[in-house]
N, C-alpha and C positions, 0 to 999 in steps of 0.2 A: 145423492141429494146434496146440494151445496149447503154451506154453512148459513148463508143468508136466507135460503128457502126454509131450511130446517128451523131457524130461529123464529120464523114467522108463524110457526105452529103453536106458539105459546100465546094464548089469548088474553092473559091477565098478568099483572105484575107478580113475579116470583121473587122470593127472598132466599138468597144463597148465603149461608154462614160459613166463614173461613175459620177453621179450628186447627190447632197444632201446638206442639211443644214450643217453648221459647227457642229462639235461634234456629228456626227451621226455614227462615226466609218467607214466612207467611205474609208479613206486611209488604215485603218487596213484591211478591206475587200479586197481592191485592192492588198495589199501585200500578203494576203493569197492566192489569185488567181494567182499571178505572181511570188511569191518568190523574188529572187534577179535578175530575168531576166528582168531588167528594164533599160531604158535609160532616161536621163534627158536633156531637151532642153528648150528653151524659146518659149512662144507663139509668133507668128509672130508680129513684131512691138512692143513688150512689153518686160519688164524685169521680168515678172512673169514666174516661172518655170513650165514646164509641165512634167509629168511622164508618160511614155508609157512602156508597157511590154506585152509580149506574154503570153497567157493563158497557164498554166502549161501543159507540154507534147504536146503542139500545136504550129504550125507555121502559121496557117491560121486565127487566131483570135487575134487581137491586142486590148488591153485594154488601155484606156486613162483616167487618174485621173484628173478630172476638179476641179478648186477651189471651195471651199464651197460657197453656195449661198442660200439666203432665198427666192428670187423671181426672175423672169425673167424681172422685171422692170428695172434691171441693174442700181441700184443707186450707185454702187461702181465699181472700176476698175475690181475686180474679177468677179462680176456678168456680166459685159459687155463682159468679155472674155468667160464666160460660154455661153452667148447668141450667140456670134459670132461663137463659136465652134459648137453649136447645129444647127445653120443655114448654116454652111459651108461657112462663110464669112472670109475675111482677108487671103485668100489663104489656108484655112484649109479644110480638107475633112469632109463632112457631115457624121455623124455616121450612121451606119446601125442599131444600137440598142442602147437604153438608159437603164442603170440600175439605177433606182431611189432608193437610199439608205435612208431609214427612220428609225428613232429611235422609236422602238415599245413602249417605255415608254412615249414618247411625240408624239403620233401618230397624234393627231389633228393638231398641229402646222406644223408638217412635211408634211402632206398631201396637204397643200396649194401649195407648189412648184410642187408636183406630179400632181395636177389637171391642172396646166399650161403646164407641160411636155406632158400630154395626148393630148393636143390640137396642138402639133407640127406635128402630123401625122407620127411620127417615131415609129417603134416597141419599146415596153417598157416592162421591167420586174421590179417589185417592190421587193427589198430585205429588208425584215422586220428584221432589225438587233437589237441586244441587247434584244432578247426575254427573256433571263434569268433575266435581270434587271426588265423588265416589270412584269414578274411573281412574282418576289420578292416584287414589289410594289403593288401587288394585282390586276394587270391588266391582263385580259384574252382576247386574240384576236383570232378570228376565221379566219385563212388565207383564207380558201375556200370561206367564205362569203364575205370577203374583195375583193377577186379576182372577184367574181361575180358582186359586186357593181362597181368596177373600169373597168372591162372588159379586164383585162390583168393578166398575171400570177403573183402570190404573193408567194414568197418563204421565210419562216422563217429561219434566220441564227443567229449564235453567232460567229462573226468573230474572236474574240480573242481566242476562244476555238476550232476553225476550225470545228464548227458544221454547217451542212447544205451546205457546200461548193460544194459537188458533186451534190446535188439537184439543186443548183443555176447554176452550169455549164450546166446541162442538160436543165434547163429552158432557159438559154441564147441561146443554140443551137436551141431549138424548136421554139423560138419566133423571131429569127433574120430575117426571111423572111416573117413574118406575118404582114400585114398592121395594122396600129393603127390610128384611128381618132375619138376618143371618147370625146365628149364634156360633161363634168360633170355638170357645172353650167349653169343655165338659166338666162341671163341678161335681164333687162327690155327692152320693145319694143323700147323705144326711143334710148337706147344705141345701140341695134342691128341695127336699121335703120341708125344711124350715122356711125356705123362701116362698114356696107355694102357700104355706099357712099364713105367712105375713101378708102376702098379696091378697088373700081372702079377707083378712082383718081390715086391710086398708081400703077395701072396696065395699065395706058394709059398716053398719052401726055408726058410731061417733065419727068415723073417718070417711064416711061415704062421700064420694065426689072429690076427695082430697088428692088421691094418688092416681096418676094416669100411666105410669111407666114402670116396667119390671126392673129396669136397670137402676132406677132410683131406690127401689125396695132392696136391691142387692147391696147397694152402697150403704143404705141405712143399717142393714143387718151386719155387714162386715166391718163397719167403721164405728166402734163404740164412742159416743160423745161427739161425733162429727157433725158437720153442717146439716146433713140430711136428717139425722135423728133429732137434732134440736128443733128444726123447722116442723117436722111431723108431730113431735111430742107437744109442741106449742099448739098445734091445731087439734090434735086428737085427745090430749090429756095424759095424765101420768100412768093411766092403765096401759098405754102403749109402751112406755118405758119399762114397766114391769114385764110385759110380754116379751120384749126384746131381750131382756136379761135372761129370762128362762130359755128362750130359743138359743141364745149364744151358749148357755150352760150345756144344753144338749149337744150342740156341735162340738164343744170342747170335750165332753165325755166320750164322744166317738173318736177322739184322738186327733182332731183337726185344730190347727192354730189360726185364730181369727187374724192375727197380725200378718201372717205370711201366705194364707191360703189363696187369695186372689192373685198375688204376684206369681206364686208357684204354678198355678193352673194356667194362667194366661201365657207366661213365658215358656212353659213347656210346649204349648201349642205353637207359639211363635218360632221356637227353635226348630220344630219339625217343618214348619213352612219354609224357613230360611234354607234348610238343607235342600229343598227342591227348587228354589228360585235364585240363590246367590252362590256365586263362585268367587274365590279369592286368588289373587296373584300377589306379586311384590307390590309394595306401597312406599316408594321412596319419599313421596311428599309428606306422608304422615310422619316419617322419621325426622324430617326437618322441623315439623311442628313440635315434636317431642323434644328435639334438641334445643329449640328456642325456649320451651317451657322449663328446661333445666336451669336456665338463667332467670327467666321472667317470674317464676314462682319460687325461686330460692329465697329463704328468709332474710338473707343479707343482700345478695346481688340484686334480687328482685326489688327490694326497697330502694336501692340506689338508682336503678333504672326508673322506678316510679317517681322518685323525687325529681329526677332530671326532667322527665316528661311533664310532671305537674308544674315544675318551675317554668318550663317553656310555655305551658298553657296559661299559667298565672301572669307571666310577663306579657304574653301576647294580648290578654284581655286588657291590660293597661296600655301597652305600647301601640298595638295595632288599632285599638279603638280610640285612643286619645286624639289623633289628628282628625278623625271623622267627627268625634264629639266636639272638638274645638270648632270645626267648620259649622256644625249644626248650631252650636252656641252663638257663633258669630252671625250666622244667617238669621237666627231668631232675633238677635239684637238689631241687625240691619232692618229687618221687617218692622220691628217695633219703632225704630227711629223714622222710617218712612211714613208709618201711620201717624206718628206724632206730628210730622210736618203737615200732613194733609187733613187731619181731623181737628176740629176745634177743641179747645181745652174743656174738660168736663168729664162726667161719668162715662160717656160713650168712648171717649179716647182712652181713658184709664182701663175700662173693661176690655177694649180691643187689644191694648198693648200689654197691660199687666195681668189680664185675665185670660183672654182667648189665646193670644200668641204665646204668652208665657206658659199657659197650660198645655198647649200642643207641644211646645218645646220640652216640657217636663216629661212628656210621653216619648217623643222621638229621641231624646238624648240618651235613653237607655238602650235603644236598638243596637248600636254598634257593639256594646259589650255582650248583649244577649246573642247576637249573631256570631261573634267571634268565639264565644264560649261553646255554643252548640255546634259550631263547625268542628272544633276539636273533639267534642264528645261524640259527634256523629262519625267522624273518621275512626276514632278509637273503638267505638262500638262495632262498626261495620267490619273492621279488620280482625276483631276478636280479642282485642287487648283489655277492654273494660272488665270482662269477666275475670281475667287474671288479677287486675288491680283489686277488685272486690274480694277475691279469694285471699290475696296476700294480706289485706288489711282487716279481714274479718275478726281475727283473734284479738287485735288491739281495740277495734271498735266495740266488741262485745263487752269489754271492761266498762264501757260507758252506757251499756244498754242498747246499743245500736248494732247494725251489721256493716259489712265491708262496703256496701254500696252507698253508705251515708258520707263517706269521706270526700268524694268529688263535689257533691253539693255544698258541704261545709267549707271546703277549700275555696270553691268558686265564690262563696259569700264574702270572702275577704275583699274581693273586687266589687261585688254588688250582690245584695241579697236577692234581688229580683231574678236574675238568671240562675242563681243557686237554688232557689225554691222551685223554679221550673224544672231544673234537672233532677229533682227528686222523683220524677215519673219513672225512673229506672228501678225504683225500690218497690218490689211487689207487695211486701207485707204492709198493710195499712198502718199498723201501730208504729212500726219503724219509720215509715214515710212521714206520718204526722209529727212524730217527735223531732225528726230532722227538720221539718218545715218550721216548727215552733222555736227551735234553738238557732236556726240559721241567722236570724237578725242579730244575734249576740256577737257574731263575728264582725270585727271592726272593718266596715266597708270603706271605700275610697271617699265617700261623701263626708265621713267623720274627720278626714285628714285636715281640711281647712280649719276646723275648730282646734284641733291639736296644734297645728302650726302657729296659729294666732296666739293661743294661750302660752305655749312653750316659748315662743320667740319673745313675748312681752314680759313674762313673769318667772321663767325658770332660768336661773343663772347658768352661764357656760362654765361649769366647774368640771375639771377632768376627774375621772374615776379609774381605778385599777391601773395606776401608773400611766394614765394617758391613753390607755387602749380604747376607752369609750368615754364620752362626755355625759354629764348629767342630763342634758337636753335629749340626747339620743336614747339614754336609758329610760327617760320618762316616756318618750314616744313608743319604745318597745313595750313598756309596761302597759300602756293603754291598749295595745293590740293583744296583750296577754290577758288582760282583765276579762274581756268578753269570752274568750275561749276557755279560761279557767272556770268561770261561772257556769258555762254551758254544761259542764260535766255533772254537777249535782242537780241542775235543772232537768237534764235528760233523765237521770235516775228517778227524780221525784215525779215527773210526768208519767213514767212507766208504772209507778206505784199508785198513782191517783187517777187522773182523768183518762189516761190511756192504759189502764190496768187490764190485763188479760193473760191468757196462757201464752207461753213462749212458742214461737214458730220455728221449726227447723229451717236452717238456711240451706236450701237445695240450689246448687249452682252447677251449671254445665260450662265446661271449657270448650268452646267451639274451635274448630280448626282455623288456623290463620289464613286469610285471603286478602287480596288487594281491595281496598274500599272502592265501591262503585260510585262514580261522580253523581249519577242520577239520584241514587238513594240518599247520598249525603246532602245534595242540594234540596231534595224534597223535605228532609227532616229539618234542616235549617229554616227553609221557607215556612214550614208549618208552625214551628215554634215562634218565629217572628210575627206571623199573621195572628196567631192565637194571643200573643201579648198585646198587640195593637187593638184587636177587636174586643178583648175582654178586660184585662187589667187596665189597658190604656184609657178606656172610657171612664173608669172609676178615678184614675189619677187626674184626668182632666176635670172631673166634677169637683174633686177635692181642691184643686188649684183655684177654681172659680169661687168656691166658698171662702177660702182664705183671702182671696182678693177682696171680696165683699166685706169681710170683717175688718180688713185693713183700710178700706176706703170710706165706709159709712160710719157715723154721720160725717158730712163734709161741710163744716160751718162756713158760711159766707164771710163771717167776720175775720177769719184767718186770711182769706184771700184779700179782703180789703186792707187789712193792716199791712200785709207784705207788699201789696201793690203800692201803697203809700211809701213804703221803704224804698221800693225800686225807683219811684218817681223822684224821691229825695236824692238818691244816688246819682240819677241822671242829671239832676240840676246842680250837683256839687262840682261840676267842671273838672272831673277826674281824668287822668290820662286814660287812653283807650284800654291798656292792659289792666290798669287798676280798676276801671269801671267793669270790665268783664269779670274780674275776680270778685268784685263786690256783688255783682248781680248773681253770680254762681253761688256765693255764700248765702244770699237772701233766699234763693230757690231751695237750697239745702235746708235752711231753717224752716221754710214753709212746709217742705215735705215732712220734716221732723215734727212740726206742730200738728199737721194733719194726722200723722200716725199716733201721736200721743192722745189726740182727741177721738180717735177711732174706737170701734168696738174692741179691736185687738188690743189697743193701748189700755183701754179701760179694764179689759180682762187681766192684763199684766198688773195693773194697780190692785185689782181685786184679789189676785193670788199672792201679793207681796207678803202678807203674814204667813202664808204657807211656805214660801221659798226663802224667807229671811233666815230660818235656822240653817240653811245651806250656805249662808253668807251672801245671798243674792239680793239685789234690789228689784224694783218693778221693771226696770229696763231690761235686765237679764231675763226676767220672767217673760216679758213680752217677746223677746227674741226667741226664747224656747218655744213659745206657742206658735210664733210665725214660721218656725222651721219645721212644722208638722209635714207639709208636703215634701220637703227635702231638707236634710240637716244643714247643708252648706248655706242655706238662706240666712242662717243666724249671723253670718259675717256682714252681709248686706243690710240686715235689719239693724244691727248695732250701729253701722255707719249712718243709717237714716235717723235713728233715735238721737245720736250724738251730733246731728246736723252736719255730717261730713259727706252725705250723698250715698247712694246705693251702688255706685260703680267701683267700690273698693274691694280689694281682695285681702287674704290672710297675711300677705307680706307687706301691706301698706304701713309705712313708718308713721304716717299721720294718725291712723287708727290706733296703733299700738300706743303712741304717745298720749292720745286722748283717753284711752282706757286707763293708762297709768295715772292720769291726772284726775279721773272721775272721783267724786266724793259723795257721801251721804249728806243730808241736810245739816248734820252736826259737824261736818268737816272731816269725818273719817273717810279714808280711801275706800272706794267700792271694791276695787280689785287688789288682790295680793296673791301670793303663791298658794295659800290655802283655798281661796275662792277659785283660782284657775284650776287647781287639781280637782276641786269639787265639781266644777263645770265639765271638765273633761271626763271624769268618771260617770257623770250623769249621761253625757252623750254617748259614752262607750256602752252603756247598758240599756238606754231607753230605745224605744221604737218610734222615733220622730221621723217617720217616712211613710207618707201616704201610698207611695208606689208599692212598698213591701206589703202593707196591710191589704191593699187591693189585690195583690197577687195571691196572698194567703186565702183571701175570700174566693178567688177564682179556683184555686187548686183544691180547696177543701169543700167547696160547695155550700158553705154556711158562714154567716156573719159571727157565729159564736166563737170560732177559732181566732179570727183577727182581733175580736174584742178581748179574748183571753190573752192573746199575745201582747196587746197594748197595755192591758191592766197589769199583768205580771211583770213585764219589762219596766213599765213606769214605776211600779212599786220597788223593784230591785234597784232601779236607777236612783230613786229618792233615798232609799236606805243607804246605798253605797256612797252617794254624794254627801249625805249627812255624816256618815262615819268618817269619810275622808276629811271633811272640813274640821270635824271635832278633833281628829287625831293630828291634823297638820297645823291647826291654829296656834298651839303652844310653841311651835318651832319658827313661827313667822316673826 
């Protein structure tokens, strides 16, 4: 019977769950079977994304890519999601079939999860992936013999080369309605007796209707304090906890160790199976991987290689993205100028140019950095290096309450916090991931640089230090980058002790074999991240940009327009030379823009907060610029230019803007800006979270507004205290 005829025998939509250890090529196989016919959503009640897609050329078979898991014991959030999905809990549909994806080159370790899946009673197909790597390592596997041992279909595939896809499709179709309840491992009699008793308890009395699966009862019994026990005790009451304690005591009195019994029994069965289905020969390719690991995981040489690679990645995010970002910036400006010529002056023209076009630009401008960063991450992940980097840095990151996988996101955040936060998806532990997300904005991103350059160039003297090796201006810039990173350490520790308090998770990490990155896989990952940013975080960034535009535009008093139109008419009647007239009209336009901004809701907010920011040495104009920079920090430069009637087209290197700031005074004649104020302003921007894009991305990645609100509040508080302390310490020296 052909595949097409066989597939037509399924009369309703079937759900097929893809399950496997991390680094087994599960997602690659899922992509090969679905192509781009996928949708992304969150698992119910979580922030973890789920990918679903229809089997190619099919509408009646839906594939679900579950997170990577090593066991059904559910020691982490991802494994808990896998268990809930397989048991049909939390409002999810129980799958009609499981595809257990195993790495053929590491068959023994991967089969541990497969033996647990076999006991769920759900039809199962084993996809024996990476057969080419196994053969290169000298591992020969007999799929037919393995199928006979497991009692389920076993299909060899090479996902990245699209080998075995048709055979796997046919195996899925043929197995979807076949019952499966194969118990591989035989546990000691004392464990089986206690398990039978627990199952009886869970199917009656206070627990009636709570428990549908024997495998979950086993994980509850053998994993004290684990996810399954916590969930069932919450439903059944403390009486169940007491019963579990007593049953475990009887198992221990029989001489069995709860810690090792499941691993011992299952791996004993797996070892026997492997003797019948696997043969070994020489494996030259594995020796090359081991030789590379001698360098890449070396505590000194490995760090040198890592720093070189991260330096290249970091520089690329700047250098490769900069031309595209400049092109986007220029295109946005050109579109705005075109609309200005064709639309009449007024709210519609301002909304179109400064609201819609600028808002779209605020979204698209981040794409080049995001795509470049994720291109590097995808390549390094697919070739197997990222696991080595995490392993190498774990001991250092543990000092800060994080794990090795936090390093790349934090380093990336020095370029831009948005892609840095997105890259935390590689961190499996929820607490470590959320802590990394919450401190990533403390890294001084490129958007802060215009503020630093403007303040340092105008108010920090060019004094040589250390015998001329470094100047005071360069040292100040370096200090601003150091401030955020230094503050992030105690913040991470405090978050782990308070809002993200919980038991420590063991850092389980697999070092996969090295292989050449697959262009299709790399492209798909980069495309997926770019699309996710535009469709989720991008919409929020656009909305924030529109709100800030409205605050800066309304109210729009007609008297200001009349007064400045009279000034323009007077200038035209003064018989000035053409160049002088053009300069005079431009000056009047700048004054008009400044007057509108001062009268706007944004300007009034700046005046309202002046008593709050005055202790920092700021006046209302600096406060207004800080508020206006909420969508993007670099806006502060253009806002200061507008407030001081210089126009919004200035940059941080403008000599006119620097001179104007140096000459600005309070009503009593005191200078507004000096070295203490400049340092205060820089420290504030180094620690605050004046970035709507970052907050929108945090909202998307955490699935709740509480985390971006917490981020904004704690960082603004830190920024205020830091700016106040800096100003008070520096003012005596000015």
